[in-house]
C-alpha positions in Angstrom: -11.3 14.3 24.6 -10.7 14.3 28.3 -7.0 14.9 27.6 -6.4 17.7 25.1 -3.9 17.5 22.3 -1.5 20.1 23.8 -1.1 17.9 26.8 -0.4 14.8 24.7 2.1 16.8 22.6 3.9 17.9 25.7 4.3 14.3 26.8 6.1 13.5 23.5 8.1 16.7 23.4 9.7 15.7 26.7 10.4 12.1 25.6 9.5 10.0 22.5 8.7 7.1 24.9 6.5 8.6 27.6 4.8 5.3 28.4 8.1 3.5 28.4 6.9 0.8 25.9 10.3 0.6 24.4 12.5 1.1 27.4 10.8 -0.5 30.4 10.3 -4.2 31.1 6.5 -3.7 31.7 6.2 -2.0 28.3 7.9 -5.0 26.7 5.6 -7.3 28.7 2.5 -5.4 27.4 3.7 -5.7 23.8 4.5 -9.5 24.3 1.0 -10.0 25.8 -0.7 -8.3 22.9 1.3 -10.3 20.4 0.4 -13.5 22.3 -3.3 -12.6 22.5 -3.8 -12.5 18.7 -5.7 -15.5 17.2 -4.1 -15.5 13.8 -0.6 -15.4 12.4 -1.6 -13.1 9.5 -4.1 -10.2 9.2 -5.3 -8.3 6.1 -5.5 -4.9 7.7 -4.9 -3.7 11.2 -5.6 -0.3 12.7 -4.1 0.8 15.9 -5.8 3.7 17.7 -3.4 5.4 20.1 -0.2 4.1 18.4 2.1 6.2 20.4 5.7 6.0 19.3 5.1 2.8 17.2 6.5 0.3 19.7 3.7 -2.2 19.1 3.5 -1.5 15.4 7.1 -2.4 15.1 6.3 -5.9 16.4 3.0 -6.4 14.6 3.5 -5.0 11.1 5.0 -8.2 9.8 1.8 -10.0 10.7 -0.4 -7.6 8.7 -0.6 -6.9 5.0 -1.6 -3.3 6.0 -1.1 -1.5 9.3 -2.5 1.9 10.0 -1.3 3.9 13.0 -3.7 6.6 14.3 -2.8 9.1 17.0 -3.8 12.7 17.8 -0.3 13.8 18.7 1.8 14.7 15.7 5.0 14.2 17.6 3.9 10.6 18.5 3.3 9.9 14.8 6.7 11.3 13.9 8.3 9.0 16.5 6.3 6.1 15.1 7.4 6.8 11.6 11.0 6.9 12.7 11.0 3.9 14.9 9.3 1.5 12.4 10.0 3.4 9.2 6.6 2.6 8.1 3.8 4.3 6.2 0.2 4.5 7.0 0.3 6.9 9.9 -2.7 9.1 10.3 -3.1 12.2 12.4 -6.6 12.4 13.8 -8.1 14.0 16.9 -10.9 11.9 18.0 -13.9 12.0 17.6 -13.4 11.5 13.9 -14.3 8.9 11.2 -11.9 5.9 11.6 -9.7 5.1 8.6 -11.6 3.3 5.8 -10.6 -0.3 5.1 -11.5 -3.9 5.6 -9.8 -4.0 9.0 -9.8 -7.5 10.5 -7.8 -6.3 13.6 -8.4 -3.3 15.7 -6.1 -2.4 18.5 -7.1 0.1 21.1 -3.8 1.1 22.6 -4.5 2.7 25.9 -6.8 5.3 24.3 -10.2 4.9 25.9 -9.5 6.8 29.1 -8.3 9.7 27.0 -11.9 10.0 25.7 -15.0 11.1 27.4 -18.1 8.9 27.5 -19.7 10.4 24.4 -16.5 9.9 22.4 -16.2 6.3 23.6 -19.8 5.6 22.5 -19.0 7.1 19.1 -16.0 4.9 18.7 -18.0 1.8 19.7 -20.7 2.8 17.2 -18.2 3.0 14.4 -16.6 -0.3 15.2 -20.0 -2.0 15.5 -21.2 -0.5 12.2 -18.1 -1.1 10.0 -16.0 -3.8 11.7 -18.3 -6.0 13.7 -16.3 -9.1 12.4 -12.9 -7.6 13.4 -10.7 -9.0 16.2 -10.3 -6.4 18.8 -7.5 -6.0 21.4 -8.0 -3.4 24.1 -5.1 -2.3 26.4 -6.3 -0.4 29.4 -4.0 1.1 32.0 -5.4 0.9 35.5 -3.5 3.6 37.2 -5.5 6.5 38.5 -5.3 9.5 36.2 -6.9 12.9 36.7 -9.5 12.2 34.0 -13.3 11.9 34.3 -13.2 8.2 33.4 -10.4 5.9 34.6 -9.3 3.0 32.5 -11.8 0.4 34.0 -14.8 2.8 33.7 -13.8 3.8 30.1 -13.6 0.1 29.1 -17.0 -0.6 30.7 -18.6 2.3 28.7 -17.0 1.0 25.5 -18.3 -2.6 25.9 -21.8 -1.4 26.9 -21.9 0.9 23.9 -21.1 -1.7 21.3 -24.2 -2.3 19.2 -23.5 -5.9 18.3 -22.6 -8.9 20.3 -19.0 -8.6 21.3 -17.6 -11.0 23.8 -14.4 -9.7 25.5 -12.2 -12.0 27.6 -9.5 -10.6 29.8 -6.2 -12.1 28.4 -3.9 -10.5 30.9 -4.5 -8.7 34.2 -1.4 -7.3 35.8 -0.4 -4.6 38.1 -1.3 -1.4 36.3 -2.9 -2.7 33.2 -5.2 -5.2 31.6 -5.6 -6.6 28.1 -9.0 -7.6 26.8 -9.6 -9.5 23.6 -12.6 -10.1 21.4 -12.6 -12.6 18.5 -15.6 -13.9 16.7 -16.3 -17.6 17.6 -15.5 -18.8 14.1 -12.1 -16.9 14.2 -11.1 -18.6 17.5 -10.5 -21.8 15.5 -7.2 -20.2 14.5 -5.9 -20.4 18.1 
């Protein structure tokens, strides 16, 4: 990872909402835009990588039969469990195998620029291999961070590394972030 776990943990020790998804209008705007981007009303299984404090999970769980939160920071998962009183939270430091399951929705919540290029390629390989039919929503912050890859570059590495034909469309481009969405052509009939 470009950002090590102790750094992530420190962010959550200081505040359970370090990215202001629950307390800032832009955070609410991002959650609203993700919610609006989805092509179906109901999903069998969603996995959210980079779930943070569960702000998005709290809004999307009712649309999913199963919802798995994944984060590398234990304090973030604790906040997620408390905020949405849900189960299915998994502590994993990427790179690692993604949670097993027939996931038809994968959400990459501002996680790519925390990874280096090799880790992004490994993530893309797993998604291509096991969930090529899944709908994917990718949230990318566009602020400059002191990482090797910024958000735009990290997203470009991810799309290039996907082994099957994924067609991402930008659903929202705003000051500081963008939301890209992939849905298989036959799934777009649900829009």
